[in-house]
C-alpha positions as CSV (number, residue, x, y, z in Angstrom):
1,M,3.4,-14.6,1.7
2,V,2.5,-11.7,-1.1
3,L,0.0,-12.0,-2.9
4,I,-0.6,-9.5,-5.6
5,S,-4.3,-8.4,-6.4
6,A,-6.0,-5.4,-8.1
7,I,-8.8,-5.6,-5.5
8,P,-6.6,-5.0,-2.1
9,I,-9.9,-6.0,0.3
10,V,-9.9,-10.0,-1.3
11,P,-6.5,-10.9,-0.2
12,Q,-7.4,-8.9,3.2
13,T,-10.8,-10.9,3.9
14,V,-8.3,-14.5,3.6
15,G,-5.7,-13.1,5.6
16,A,-3.3,-12.1,4.4
17,N,-0.6,-10.1,5.5
18,R,1.1,-8.4,2.6
19,I,-0.6,-7.3,-0.4
20,V,0.9,-5.9,-3.4
21,R,-2.0,-3.5,-5.2
22,G,-2.0,-4.7,-8.8
23,V,-3.3,-2.6,-11.8
24,R,-6.3,-4.3,-13.0
25,I,-8.1,-7.6,-12.9
26,E,-7.4,-8.9,-16.5
27,N,-3.7,-7.5,-16.0
28,V,-2.6,-7.2,-12.6
29,C,1.3,-7.0,-13.3
30,G,1.5,-4.8,-16.1
31,D,-0.8,-1.9,-18.2
32,P,-1.3,-3.1,-21.8
33,T,-2.0,0.8,-22.8
34,L,1.6,1.2,-22.0
35,S,4.3,1.0,-24.7
36,E,6.0,-2.4,-24.1
37,S,9.2,-0.8,-22.6
38,G,6.2,0.9,-19.5
39,D,4.5,-2.1,-19.2
40,Q,7.9,-4.3,-18.8
41,E,8.8,-1.5,-16.2
42,L,5.1,-1.2,-14.4
43,N,5.9,-5.1,-14.5
44,M,9.4,-4.8,-12.7
45,R,8.3,-2.5,-10.0
46,I,5.2,-4.5,-8.8
47,T,7.5,-7.2,-8.8
48,R,10.5,-5.6,-7.1
49,T,7.5,-4.1,-4.5
50,A,6.2,-8.0,-3.9
51,I,9.8,-8.9,-2.8
52,N,10.6,-5.6,-0.5
53,A,7.2,-6.5,1.3
54,L,8.8,-10.8,1.5
55,Q,11.5,-8.7,3.5
56,T,9.5,-6.2,5.3
57,E,8.0,-7.2,9.1
58,V,4.1,-6.8,9.6
59,E,2.1,-7.5,12.1
60,M,-1.3,-7.1,10.2
61,P,-2.5,-6.7,6.8
62,T,0.0,-4.4,5.0
63,I,-0.9,-3.2,1.1
64,F,2.1,-1.7,-0.4
65,D,1.9,0.0,-3.3
66,P,4.3,-0.5,-6.1
67,L,3.5,3.3,-7.0
68,D,4.1,5.0,-3.8
69,T,6.7,2.7,-2.3
70,K,10.5,3.6,-2.1
71,I,12.1,0.7,-4.1
72,P,15.8,-0.2,-4.4
73,E,16.9,-0.4,-7.5
74,A,17.9,-4.2,-8.5
75,S,21.8,-4.8,-9.3
76,S,22.6,-6.3,-12.0
77,V,24.5,-9.5,-12.0
78,S,27.4,-9.7,-15.2
């Protein structure tokens, strides 16, 4: 399981092993101050980080930061 949270200490206290750092409490997977395309890009980066976190073995609570994590690009399907 992966939890996305703007306040990572909350999922840590409930025992989540994989935590993806979100942006803001009121807008966890985006930033309304960005352009529409920038907001969508940030949303996809957070989503890819969450998928990457699911595929990563962890032994203790681990925080994945979408801005620091190297994420493989999703292949496009035609």
